[in-house]
PDB file with SEQRES, HELIX, SHEET and CRYST1 records, atoms N, CA, C and O in Angstrom:
SEQRES   1 A   77  MET ILE ARG TRP GLY LEU LEU SER PRO ALA ARG ILE GLY          
SEQRES   2 A   77  GLU VAL VAL LEU ALA GLY ALA ALA SER ARG ALA ARG SER          
SEQRES   3 A   77  GLY ALA PHE VAL ALA VAL ALA SER ARG ASP ALA GLY ARG          
SEQRES   4 A   77  ALA GLU ALA PHE ALA ALA ARG HIS ASP LEU GLN PRO PHE          
SEQRES   5 A   77  GLY SER TYR GLU ALA LEU LEU GLU SER ASP ALA VAL ASP          
SEQRES   6 A   77  ALA ILE TYR VAL ALA LEU LEU GLU PRO VAL PRO ALA              
HELIX    1 AA1 ARG A   11  ARG A   23  1                                  13    
HELIX    2 AA2 ALA A   37  HIS A   47  1                                  11    
HELIX    3 AA3 TYR A   55  GLU A   60  1                                   6    
SHEET    1 AA1 4 GLN A  50  PHE A  52  0                                        
SHEET    2 AA1 4 GLY A  27  ALA A  33  1                                        
SHEET    3 AA1 4 ILE A   2  LEU A   7  1                                        
SHEET    4 AA1 4 ALA A  66  VAL A  69  1                                        
CRYST1    1.000    1.000    1.000  90.00  90.00  90.00 P 1           1          
ATOM      1  N   MET A   1      -7.593  19.812   1.168  1.00  0.00           N  
ATOM      2  CA  MET A   1      -7.616  20.286  -0.204  1.00  0.00           C  
ATOM      3  C   MET A   1      -6.468  19.607  -0.973  1.00  0.00           C  
ATOM      4  O   MET A   1      -5.332  19.566  -0.501  1.00  0.00           O  
ATOM      5  N   ILE A   2      -6.777  19.092  -2.130  1.00  0.00           N  
ATOM      6  CA  ILE A   2      -5.779  18.469  -3.008  1.00  0.00           C  
ATOM      7  C   ILE A   2      -5.153  19.579  -3.840  1.00  0.00           C  
ATOM      8  O   ILE A   2      -5.850  20.359  -4.489  1.00  0.00           O  
ATOM      9  N   ARG A   3      -3.833  19.634  -3.810  1.00  0.00           N  
ATOM     10  CA  ARG A   3      -3.057  20.612  -4.588  1.00  0.00           C  
ATOM     11  C   ARG A   3      -2.600  19.955  -5.868  1.00  0.00           C  
ATOM     12  O   ARG A   3      -1.748  19.067  -5.843  1.00  0.00           O  
ATOM     13  N   TRP A   4      -3.172  20.392  -7.015  1.00  0.00           N  
ATOM     14  CA  TRP A   4      -2.882  19.801  -8.308  1.00  0.00           C  
ATOM     15  C   TRP A   4      -1.790  20.541  -9.008  1.00  0.00           C  
ATOM     16  O   TRP A   4      -1.689  21.765  -8.928  1.00  0.00           O  
ATOM     17  N   GLY A   5      -0.953  19.771  -9.712  1.00  0.00           N  
ATOM     18  CA  GLY A   5       0.057  20.292 -10.622  1.00  0.00           C  
ATOM     19  C   GLY A   5      -0.316  19.951 -12.019  1.00  0.00           C  
ATOM     20  O   GLY A   5      -0.825  18.861 -12.279  1.00  0.00           O  
ATOM     21  N   LEU A   6      -0.077  20.858 -12.934  1.00  0.00           N  
ATOM     22  CA  LEU A   6      -0.381  20.649 -14.356  1.00  0.00           C  
ATOM     23  C   LEU A   6       0.913  20.367 -15.090  1.00  0.00           C  
ATOM     24  O   LEU A   6       1.816  21.204 -15.097  1.00  0.00           O  
ATOM     25  N   LEU A   7       1.016  19.203 -15.708  1.00  0.00           N  
ATOM     26  CA  LEU A   7       2.224  18.822 -16.429  1.00  0.00           C  
ATOM     27  C   LEU A   7       2.049  19.231 -17.874  1.00  0.00           C  
ATOM     28  O   LEU A   7       1.448  18.508 -18.669  1.00  0.00           O  
ATOM     29  N   SER A   8       2.576  20.392 -18.208  1.00  0.00           N  
ATOM     30  CA  SER A   8       2.600  20.986 -19.555  1.00  0.00           C  
ATOM     31  C   SER A   8       1.640  22.180 -19.648  1.00  0.00           C  
ATOM     32  O   SER A   8       0.472  22.088 -19.270  1.00  0.00           O  
ATOM     33  N   PRO A   9       2.154  23.282 -20.151  1.00  0.00           N  
ATOM     34  CA  PRO A   9       1.304  24.458 -20.383  1.00  0.00           C  
ATOM     35  C   PRO A   9       0.663  24.462 -21.757  1.00  0.00           C  
ATOM     36  O   PRO A   9       0.408  25.523 -22.328  1.00  0.00           O  
ATOM     37  N   ALA A  10       0.401  23.270 -22.292  1.00  0.00           N  
ATOM     38  CA  ALA A  10      -0.241  23.168 -23.609  1.00  0.00           C  
ATOM     39  C   ALA A  10      -1.648  23.776 -23.583  1.00  0.00           C  
ATOM     40  O   ALA A  10      -2.199  24.024 -22.511  1.00  0.00           O  
ATOM     41  N   ARG A  11      -2.222  24.013 -24.757  1.00  0.00           N  
ATOM     42  CA  ARG A  11      -3.567  24.614 -24.831  1.00  0.00           C  
ATOM     43  C   ARG A  11      -4.609  23.832 -24.052  1.00  0.00           C  
ATOM     44  O   ARG A  11      -5.526  24.417 -23.474  1.00  0.00           O  
ATOM     45  N   ILE A  12      -4.472  22.504 -24.034  1.00  0.00           N  
ATOM     46  CA  ILE A  12      -5.434  21.712 -23.292  1.00  0.00           C  
ATOM     47  C   ILE A  12      -5.417  22.076 -21.809  1.00  0.00           C  
ATOM     48  O   ILE A  12      -6.431  21.946 -21.125  1.00  0.00           O  
ATOM     49  N   GLY A  13      -4.282  22.526 -21.321  1.00  0.00           N  
ATOM     50  CA  GLY A  13      -4.173  22.963 -19.916  1.00  0.00           C  
ATOM     51  C   GLY A  13      -5.100  24.139 -19.628  1.00  0.00           C  
ATOM     52  O   GLY A  13      -5.676  24.214 -18.542  1.00  0.00           O  
ATOM     53  N   GLU A  14      -5.251  25.041 -20.562  1.00  0.00           N  
ATOM     54  CA  GLU A  14      -6.138  26.199 -20.411  1.00  0.00           C  
ATOM     55  C   GLU A  14      -7.576  25.683 -20.242  1.00  0.00           C  
ATOM     56  O   GLU A  14      -8.315  26.189 -19.397  1.00  0.00           O  
ATOM     57  N   VAL A  15      -7.972  24.696 -21.027  1.00  0.00           N  
ATOM     58  CA  VAL A  15      -9.306  24.128 -20.952  1.00  0.00           C  
ATOM     59  C   VAL A  15      -9.517  23.417 -19.613  1.00  0.00           C  
ATOM     60  O   VAL A  15     -10.560  23.568 -18.976  1.00  0.00           O  
ATOM     61  N   VAL A  16      -8.520  22.646 -19.199  1.00  0.00           N  
ATOM     62  CA  VAL A  16      -8.623  21.932 -17.931  1.00  0.00           C  
ATOM     63  C   VAL A  16      -8.753  22.908 -16.778  1.00  0.00           C  
ATOM     64  O   VAL A  16      -9.595  22.720 -15.900  1.00  0.00           O  
ATOM     65  N   LEU A  17      -7.932  23.948 -16.768  1.00  0.00           N  
ATOM     66  CA  LEU A  17      -8.010  24.924 -15.683  1.00  0.00           C  
ATOM     67  C   LEU A  17      -9.359  25.649 -15.660  1.00  0.00           C  
ATOM     68  O   LEU A  17      -9.924  25.857 -14.587  1.00  0.00           O  
ATOM     69  N   ALA A  18      -9.867  26.026 -16.797  1.00  0.00           N  
ATOM     70  CA  ALA A  18     -11.145  26.721 -16.844  1.00  0.00           C  
ATOM     71  C   ALA A  18     -12.257  25.829 -16.303  1.00  0.00           C  
ATOM     72  O   ALA A  18     -13.094  26.293 -15.529  1.00  0.00           O  
ATOM     73  N   GLY A  19     -12.280  24.579 -16.689  1.00  0.00           N  
ATOM     74  CA  GLY A  19     -13.319  23.653 -16.224  1.00  0.00           C  
ATOM     75  C   GLY A  19     -13.156  23.331 -14.727  1.00  0.00           C  
ATOM     76  O   GLY A  19     -14.130  23.329 -13.975  1.00  0.00           O  
ATOM     77  N   ALA A  20     -11.929  23.063 -14.318  1.00  0.00           N  
ATOM     78  CA  ALA A  20     -11.679  22.679 -12.940  1.00  0.00           C  
ATOM     79  C   ALA A  20     -11.950  23.845 -11.990  1.00  0.00           C  
ATOM     80  O   ALA A  20     -12.516  23.647 -10.915  1.00  0.00           O  
ATOM     81  N   ALA A  21     -11.560  25.032 -12.369  1.00  0.00           N  
ATOM     82  CA  ALA A  21     -11.745  26.182 -11.500  1.00  0.00           C  
ATOM     83  C   ALA A  21     -13.219  26.437 -11.192  1.00  0.00           C  
ATOM     84  O   ALA A  21     -13.559  26.883 -10.096  1.00  0.00           O  
ATOM     85  N   SER A  22     -14.088  26.157 -12.152  1.00  0.00           N  
ATOM     86  CA  SER A  22     -15.498  26.409 -11.927  1.00  0.00           C  
ATOM     87  C   SER A  22     -16.189  25.315 -11.151  1.00  0.00           C  
ATOM     88  O   SER A  22     -17.275  25.539 -10.616  1.00  0.00           O  
ATOM     89  N   ARG A  23     -15.586  24.116 -11.071  1.00  0.00           N  
ATOM     90  CA  ARG A  23     -16.245  22.962 -10.431  1.00  0.00           C  
ATOM     91  C   ARG A  23     -15.550  22.448  -9.168  1.00  0.00           C  
ATOM     92  O   ARG A  23     -16.141  21.690  -8.400  1.00  0.00           O  
ATOM     93  N   ALA A  24     -14.301  22.858  -8.953  1.00  0.00           N  
ATOM     94  CA  ALA A  24     -13.519  22.259  -7.850  1.00  0.00           C  
ATOM     95  C   ALA A  24     -14.089  22.654  -6.494  1.00  0.00           C  
ATOM     96  O   ALA A  24     -14.414  23.813  -6.237  1.00  0.00           O  
ATOM     97  N   ARG A  25     -14.196  21.638  -5.636  1.00  0.00           N  
ATOM     98  CA  ARG A  25     -14.645  21.895  -4.268  1.00  0.00           C  
ATOM     99  C   ARG A  25     -13.611  21.446  -3.266  1.00  0.00           C  
ATOM    100  O   ARG A  25     -13.528  21.988  -2.163  1.00  0.00           O  
ATOM    101  N   SER A  26     -12.807  20.438  -3.650  1.00  0.00           N  
ATOM    102  CA  SER A  26     -11.871  19.894  -2.680  1.00  0.00           C  
ATOM    103  C   SER A  26     -10.411  19.972  -3.194  1.00  0.00           C  
ATOM    104  O   SER A  26      -9.526  19.300  -2.664  1.00  0.00           O  
ATOM    105  N   GLY A  27     -10.182  20.780  -4.207  1.00  0.00           N  
ATOM    106  CA  GLY A  27      -8.823  20.897  -4.729  1.00  0.00           C  
ATOM    107  C   GLY A  27      -8.670  22.101  -5.601  1.00  0.00           C  
ATOM    108  O   GLY A  27      -9.647  22.752  -5.970  1.00  0.00           O  
ATOM    109  N   ALA A  28      -7.423  22.400  -5.933  1.00  0.00           N  
ATOM    110  CA  ALA A  28      -7.106  23.539  -6.798  1.00  0.00           C  
ATOM    111  C   ALA A  28      -5.787  23.306  -7.498  1.00  0.00           C  
ATOM    112  O   ALA A  28      -4.902  22.640  -6.962  1.00  0.00           O  
ATOM    113  N   PHE A  29      -5.651  23.849  -8.689  1.00  0.00           N  
ATOM    114  CA  PHE A  29      -4.374  23.814  -9.382  1.00  0.00           C  
ATOM    115  C   PHE A  29      -3.470  24.861  -8.757  1.00  0.00           C  
ATOM    116  O   PHE A  29      -3.866  26.010  -8.565  1.00  0.00           O  
ATOM    117  N   VAL A  30      -2.265  24.453  -8.448  1.00  0.00           N  
ATOM    118  CA  VAL A  30      -1.324  25.367  -7.757  1.00  0.00           C  
ATOM    119  C   VAL A  30      -0.002  25.494  -8.508  1.00  0.00           C  
ATOM    120  O   VAL A  30       0.790  26.383  -8.195  1.00  0.00           O  
ATOM    121  N   ALA A  31       0.255  24.635  -9.486  1.00  0.00           N  
ATOM    122  CA  ALA A  31       1.556  24.643 -10.175  1.00  0.00           C  
ATOM    123  C   ALA A  31       1.456  24.172 -11.591  1.00  0.00           C  
ATOM    124  O   ALA A  31       0.515  23.467 -11.955  1.00  0.00           O  
ATOM    125  N   VAL A  32       2.431  24.559 -12.410  1.00  0.00           N  
ATOM    126  CA  VAL A  32       2.531  24.093 -13.777  1.00  0.00           C  
ATOM    127  C   VAL A  32       4.006  23.841 -14.116  1.00  0.00           C  
ATOM    128  O   VAL A  32       4.884  24.565 -13.647  1.00  0.00           O  
ATOM    129  N   ALA A  33       4.274  22.820 -14.925  1.00  0.00           N  
ATOM    130  CA  ALA A  33       5.623  22.516 -15.345  1.00  0.00           C  
ATOM    131  C   ALA A  33       5.717  22.421 -16.853  1.00  0.00           C  
ATOM    132  O   ALA A  33       4.773  22.029 -17.539  1.00  0.00           O  
ATOM    133  N   SER A  34       6.886  22.792 -17.347  1.00  0.00           N  
ATOM    134  CA  SER A  34       7.167  22.709 -18.773  1.00  0.00           C  
ATOM    135  C   SER A  34       8.632  22.373 -18.953  1.00  0.00           C  
ATOM    136  O   SER A  34       9.447  22.606 -18.061  1.00  0.00           O  
ATOM    137  N   ARG A  35       8.962  21.826 -20.109  1.00  0.00           N  
ATOM    138  CA  ARG A  35      10.390  21.616 -20.438  1.00  0.00           C  
ATOM    139  C   ARG A  35      11.052  22.939 -20.716  1.00  0.00           C  
ATOM    140  O   ARG A  35      12.280  23.025 -20.690  1.00  0.00           O  
ATOM    141  N   ASP A  36      10.277  23.985 -20.984  1.00  0.00           N  
ATOM    142  CA  ASP A  36      10.777  25.322 -21.260  1.00  0.00           C  
ATOM    143  C   ASP A  36      10.350  26.216 -20.084  1.00  0.00           C  
ATOM    144  O   ASP A  36       9.164  26.493 -19.904  1.00  0.00           O  
ATOM    145  N   ALA A  37      11.331  26.661 -19.291  1.00  0.00           N  
ATOM    146  CA  ALA A  37      11.019  27.439 -18.088  1.00  0.00           C  
ATOM    147  C   ALA A  37      10.249  28.715 -18.422  1.00  0.00           C  
ATOM    148  O   ALA A  37       9.388  29.129 -17.647  1.00  0.00           O  
ATOM    149  N   GLY A  38      10.539  29.338 -19.548  1.00  0.00           N  
ATOM    150  CA  GLY A  38       9.832  30.547 -19.944  1.00  0.00           C  
ATOM    151  C   GLY A  38       8.356  30.309 -20.191  1.00  0.00           C  
ATOM    152  O   GLY A  38       7.521  31.136 -19.828  1.00  0.00           O  
ATOM    153  N   ARG A  39       8.028  29.174 -20.810  1.00  0.00           N  
ATOM    154  CA  ARG A  39       6.612  28.849 -21.038  1.00  0.00           C  
ATOM    155  C   ARG A  39       5.891  28.564 -19.717  1.00  0.00           C  
ATOM    156  O   ARG A  39       4.738  28.955 -19.536  1.00  0.00           O  
ATOM    157  N   ALA A  40       6.581  27.878 -18.793  1.00  0.00           N  
ATOM    158  CA  ALA A  40       5.985  27.614 -17.491  1.00  0.00           C  
ATOM    159  C   ALA A  40       5.729  28.927 -16.752  1.00  0.00           C  
ATOM    160  O   ALA A  40       4.668  29.111 -16.156  1.00  0.00           O  
ATOM    161  N   GLU A  41       6.691  29.828 -16.793  1.00  0.00           N  
ATOM    162  CA  GLU A  41       6.540  31.108 -16.105  1.00  0.00           C  
ATOM    163  C   GLU A  41       5.427  31.943 -16.707  1.00  0.00           C  
ATOM    164  O   GLU A  41       4.662  32.557 -15.964  1.00  0.00           O  
ATOM    165  N   ALA A  42       5.309  31.989 -18.021  1.00  0.00           N  
ATOM    166  CA  ALA A  42       4.254  32.777 -18.670  1.00  0.00           C  
ATOM    167  C   ALA A  42       2.860  32.191 -18.323  1.00  0.00           C  
ATOM    168  O   ALA A  42       1.939  32.936 -17.990  1.00  0.00           O  
ATOM    169  N   PHE A  43       2.723  30.878 -18.405  1.00  0.00           N  
ATOM    170  CA  PHE A  43       1.448  30.230 -18.098  1.00  0.00           C  
ATOM    171  C   PHE A  43       1.110  30.443 -16.625  1.00  0.00           C  
ATOM    172  O   PHE A  43      -0.029  30.758 -16.282  1.00  0.00           O  
ATOM    173  N   ALA A  44       2.109  30.269 -15.756  1.00  0.00           N  
ATOM    174  CA  ALA A  44       1.895  30.446 -14.325  1.00  0.00           C  
ATOM    175  C   ALA A  44       1.453  31.857 -13.987  1.00  0.00           C  
ATOM    176  O   ALA A  44       0.593  32.044 -13.126  1.00  0.00           O  
ATOM    177  N   ALA A  45       2.026  32.853 -14.649  1.00  0.00           N  
ATOM    178  CA  ALA A  45       1.656  34.251 -14.418  1.00  0.00           C  
ATOM    179  C   ALA A  45       0.214  34.526 -14.819  1.00  0.00           C  
ATOM    180  O   ALA A  45      -0.489  35.277 -14.143  1.00  0.00           O  
ATOM    181  N   ARG A  46      -0.227  33.923 -15.908  1.00  0.00           N  
ATOM    182  CA  ARG A  46      -1.615  34.115 -16.369  1.00  0.00           C  
ATOM    183  C   ARG A  46      -2.624  33.477 -15.432  1.00  0.00           C  
ATOM    184  O   ARG A  46      -3.765  33.931 -15.347  1.00  0.00           O  
ATOM    185  N   HIS A  47      -2.206  32.405 -14.710  1.00  0.00           N  
ATOM    186  CA  HIS A  47      -3.164  31.636 -13.900  1.00  0.00           C  
ATOM    187  C   HIS A  47      -2.830  31.627 -12.424  1.00  0.00           C  
ATOM    188  O   HIS A  47      -3.429  30.863 -11.667  1.00  0.00           O  
ATOM    189  N   ASP A  48      -1.910  32.437 -11.998  1.00  0.00           N  
ATOM    190  CA  ASP A  48      -1.508  32.511 -10.585  1.00  0.00           C  
ATOM    191  C   ASP A  48      -1.090  31.173 -10.048  1.00  0.00           C  
ATOM    192  O   ASP A  48      -1.607  30.710  -9.031  1.00  0.00           O  
ATOM    193  N   LEU A  49      -0.148  30.546 -10.734  1.00  0.00           N  
ATOM    194  CA  LEU A  49       0.379  29.237 -10.351  1.00  0.00           C  
ATOM    195  C   LEU A  49       1.865  29.330 -10.073  1.00  0.00           C  
ATOM    196  O   LEU A  49       2.504  30.310 -10.457  1.00  0.00           O  
ATOM    197  N   GLN A  50       2.427  28.331  -9.413  1.00  0.00           N  
ATOM    198  CA  GLN A  50       3.865  28.251  -9.207  1.00  0.00           C  
ATOM    199  C   GLN A  50       4.463  27.573 -10.436  1.00  0.00           C  
ATOM    200  O   GLN A  50       4.026  26.480 -10.797  1.00  0.00           O  
ATOM    201  N   PRO A  51       5.450  28.188 -11.089  1.00  0.00           N  
ATOM    202  CA  PRO A  51       6.082  27.560 -12.255  1.00  0.00           C  
ATOM    203  C   PRO A  51       7.236  26.643 -11.920  1.00  0.00           C  
ATOM    204  O   PRO A  51       7.982  26.868 -10.966  1.00  0.00           O  
ATOM    205  N   PHE A  52       7.366  25.594 -12.733  1.00  0.00           N  
ATOM    206  CA  PHE A  52       8.494  24.663 -12.637  1.00  0.00           C  
ATOM    207  C   PHE A  52       9.070  24.533 -14.023  1.00  0.00           C  
ATOM    208  O   PHE A  52       8.337  24.301 -14.984  1.00  0.00           O  
ATOM    209  N   GLY A  53      10.404  24.682 -14.142  1.00  0.00           N  
ATOM    210  CA  GLY A  53      11.085  24.642 -15.425  1.00  0.00           C  
ATOM    211  C   GLY A  53      11.401  23.250 -15.969  1.00  0.00           C  
ATOM    212  O   GLY A  53      12.061  23.118 -16.999  1.00  0.00           O  
ATOM    213  N   SER A  54      10.926  22.210 -15.273  1.00  0.00           N  
ATOM    214  CA  SER A  54      11.083  20.861 -15.780  1.00  0.00           C  
ATOM    215  C   SER A  54       9.981  19.982 -15.178  1.00  0.00           C  
ATOM    216  O   SER A  54       9.456  20.265 -14.101  1.00  0.00           O  
ATOM    217  N   TYR A  55       9.649  18.916 -15.897  1.00  0.00           N  
ATOM    218  CA  TYR A  55       8.633  18.000 -15.404  1.00  0.00           C  
ATOM    219  C   TYR A  55       9.124  17.322 -14.134  1.00  0.00           C  
ATOM    220  O   TYR A  55       8.358  17.133 -13.188  1.00  0.00           O  
ATOM    221  N   GLU A  56      10.407  16.956 -14.114  1.00  0.00           N  
ATOM    222  CA  GLU A  56      10.971  16.284 -12.965  1.00  0.00           C  
ATOM    223  C   GLU A  56      10.874  17.112 -11.691  1.00  0.00           C  
ATOM    224  O   GLU A  56      10.580  16.596 -10.613  1.00  0.00           O  
ATOM    225  N   ALA A  57      11.131  18.422 -11.844  1.00  0.00           N  
ATOM    226  CA  ALA A  57      11.075  19.296 -10.660  1.00  0.00           C  
ATOM    227  C   ALA A  57       9.698  19.294 -10.060  1.00  0.00           C  
ATOM    228  O   ALA A  57       9.560  19.254  -8.837  1.00  0.00           O  
ATOM    229  N   LEU A  58       8.667  19.335 -10.889  1.00  0.00           N  
ATOM    230  CA  LEU A  58       7.297  19.307 -10.359  1.00  0.00           C  
ATOM    231  C   LEU A  58       6.954  17.963  -9.734  1.00  0.00           C  
ATOM    232  O   LEU A  58       6.337  17.901  -8.670  1.00  0.00           O  
ATOM    233  N   LEU A  59       7.360  16.883 -10.405  1.00  0.00           N  
ATOM    234  CA  LEU A  59       7.073  15.545  -9.875  1.00  0.00           C  
ATOM    235  C   LEU A  59       7.742  15.284  -8.523  1.00  0.00           C  
ATOM    236  O   LEU A  59       7.227  14.522  -7.706  1.00  0.00           O  
ATOM    237  N   GLU A  60       8.879  15.915  -8.299  1.00  0.00           N  
ATOM    238  CA  GLU A  60       9.614  15.735  -7.060  1.00  0.00           C  
ATOM    239  C   GLU A  60       9.214  16.735  -5.959  1.00  0.00           C  
ATOM    240  O   GLU A  60       9.658  16.609  -4.818  1.00  0.00           O  
ATOM    241  N   SER A  61       8.398  17.699  -6.295  1.00  0.00           N  
ATOM    242  CA  SER A  61       8.052  18.799  -5.392  1.00  0.00           C  
ATOM    243  C   SER A  61       7.016  18.357  -4.348  1.00  0.00           C  
ATOM    244  O   SER A  61       6.139  17.534  -4.608  1.00  0.00           O  
ATOM    245  N   ASP A  62       7.164  18.945  -3.159  1.00  0.00           N  
ATOM    246  CA  ASP A  62       6.178  18.753  -2.112  1.00  0.00           C  
ATOM    247  C   ASP A  62       5.021  19.766  -2.206  1.00  0.00           C  
ATOM    248  O   ASP A  62       4.112  19.766  -1.375  1.00  0.00           O  
ATOM    249  N   ALA A  63       5.076  20.626  -3.232  1.00  0.00           N  
ATOM    250  CA  ALA A  63       4.050  21.660  -3.398  1.00  0.00           C  
ATOM    251  C   ALA A  63       2.741  21.102  -3.959  1.00  0.00           C  
ATOM    252  O   ALA A  63       1.719  21.787  -3.922  1.00  0.00           O  
ATOM    253  N   VAL A  64       2.753  19.873  -4.478  1.00  0.00           N  
ATOM    254  CA  VAL A  64       1.559  19.287  -5.097  1.00  0.00           C  
ATOM    255  C   VAL A  64       1.283  17.901  -4.523  1.00  0.00           C  
ATOM    256  O   VAL A  64       2.182  17.201  -4.057  1.00  0.00           O  
ATOM    257  N   ASP A  65       0.005  17.534  -4.576  1.00  0.00           N  
ATOM    258  CA  ASP A  65      -0.430  16.193  -4.107  1.00  0.00           C  
ATOM    259  C   ASP A  65      -0.752  15.270  -5.271  1.00  0.00           C  
ATOM    260  O   ASP A  65      -0.656  14.049  -5.144  1.00  0.00           O  
ATOM    261  N   ALA A  66      -1.139  15.859  -6.424  1.00  0.00           N  
ATOM    262  CA  ALA A  66      -1.549  15.111  -7.587  1.00  0.00           C  
ATOM    263  C   ALA A  66      -1.136  15.841  -8.844  1.00  0.00           C  
ATOM    264  O   ALA A  66      -0.922  17.054  -8.830  1.00  0.00           O  
ATOM    265  N   ILE A  67      -1.025  15.097  -9.932  1.00  0.00           N  
ATOM    266  CA  ILE A  67      -0.581  15.660 -11.210  1.00  0.00           C  
ATOM    267  C   ILE A  67      -1.632  15.353 -12.284  1.00  0.00           C  
ATOM    268  O   ILE A  67      -2.149  14.239 -12.379  1.00  0.00           O  
ATOM    269  N   TYR A  68      -1.932  16.397 -13.099  1.00  0.00           N  
ATOM    270  CA  TYR A  68      -2.745  16.201 -14.300  1.00  0.00           C  
ATOM    271  C   TYR A  68      -1.806  16.291 -15.476  1.00  0.00           C  
ATOM    272  O   TYR A  68      -1.132  17.306 -15.653  1.00  0.00           O  
ATOM    273  N   VAL A  69      -1.745  15.250 -16.283  1.00  0.00           N  
ATOM    274  CA  VAL A  69      -0.859  15.193 -17.436  1.00  0.00           C  
ATOM    275  C   VAL A  69      -1.596  15.760 -18.643  1.00  0.00           C  
ATOM    276  O   VAL A  69      -2.495  15.118 -19.186  1.00  0.00           O  
ATOM    277  N   ALA A  70      -1.216  16.955 -19.057  1.00  0.00           N  
ATOM    278  CA  ALA A  70      -1.904  17.608 -20.191  1.00  0.00           C  
ATOM    279  C   ALA A  70      -1.007  17.562 -21.437  1.00  0.00           C  
ATOM    280  O   ALA A  70      -0.783  18.578 -22.095  1.00  0.00           O  
ATOM    281  N   LEU A  71      -0.509  16.380 -21.740  1.00  0.00           N  
ATOM    282  CA  LEU A  71       0.331  16.195 -22.896  1.00  0.00           C  
ATOM    283  C   LEU A  71      -0.370  15.388 -23.946  1.00  0.00           C  
ATOM    284  O   LEU A  71      -1.091  14.439 -23.637  1.00  0.00           O  
ATOM    285  N   LEU A  72      -0.163  15.756 -25.184  1.00  0.00           N  
ATOM    286  CA  LEU A  72      -0.705  14.979 -26.298  1.00  0.00           C  
ATOM    287  C   LEU A  72       0.251  13.897 -26.756  1.00  0.00           C  
ATOM    288  O   LEU A  72      -0.153  12.938 -27.413  1.00  0.00           O  
ATOM    289  N   GLU A  73       1.541  14.053 -26.404  1.00  0.00           N  
ATOM    290  CA  GLU A  73       2.558  13.090 -26.772  1.00  0.00           C  
ATOM    291  C   GLU A  73       3.231  12.568 -25.518  1.00  0.00           C  
ATOM    292  O   GLU A  73       3.213  13.253 -24.496  1.00  0.00           O  
ATOM    293  N   PRO A  74       3.816  11.398 -25.553  1.00  0.00           N  
ATOM    294  CA  PRO A  74       4.520  10.876 -24.385  1.00  0.00           C  
ATOM    295  C   PRO A  74       5.669  11.756 -23.992  1.00  0.00           C  
ATOM    296  O   PRO A  74       6.301  12.392 -24.835  1.00  0.00           O  
ATOM    297  N   VAL A  75       5.944  11.790 -22.688  1.00  0.00           N  
ATOM    298  CA  VAL A  75       7.130  12.558 -22.202  1.00  0.00           C  
ATOM    299  C   VAL A  75       8.353  11.783 -22.585  1.00  0.00           C  
ATOM    300  O   VAL A  75       8.408  10.573 -22.367  1.00  0.00           O  
ATOM    301  N   PRO A  76       9.374  12.464 -23.171  1.00  0.00           N  
ATOM    302  CA  PRO A  76      10.609  11.760 -23.545  1.00  0.00           C  
ATOM    303  C   PRO A  76      11.304  11.202 -22.317  1.00  0.00           C  
ATOM    304  O   PRO A  76      11.329  11.834 -21.261  1.00  0.00           O  
ATOM    305  N   ALA A  77      11.853  10.040 -22.462  1.00  0.00           N  
ATOM    306  CA  ALA A  77      12.578   9.389 -21.345  1.00  0.00           C  
ATOM    307  C   ALA A  77      13.942   9.981 -21.150  1.00  0.00           C  
ATOM    308  O   ALA A  77      14.678   9.554 -20.261  1.00  0.00           O  
TER     309      ALA A  77                                                      
END                                                                             
């Protein structure tokens, strides 16, 4: 099973999760990251995900195998 992480709790993430949850056979979303830890925690609580308070923390984590980037703007360097 592929463990997906969602980069950003933006509204598009809600759409991605709803579509993926109904179609996924070999993977599942398990985590979400945000630049704002509170937003990550709120989104994670609504969707039973592990929250990460920074993008870097999720990218460095062993909790996920793949990342879905749900950002409309580039991540600041």
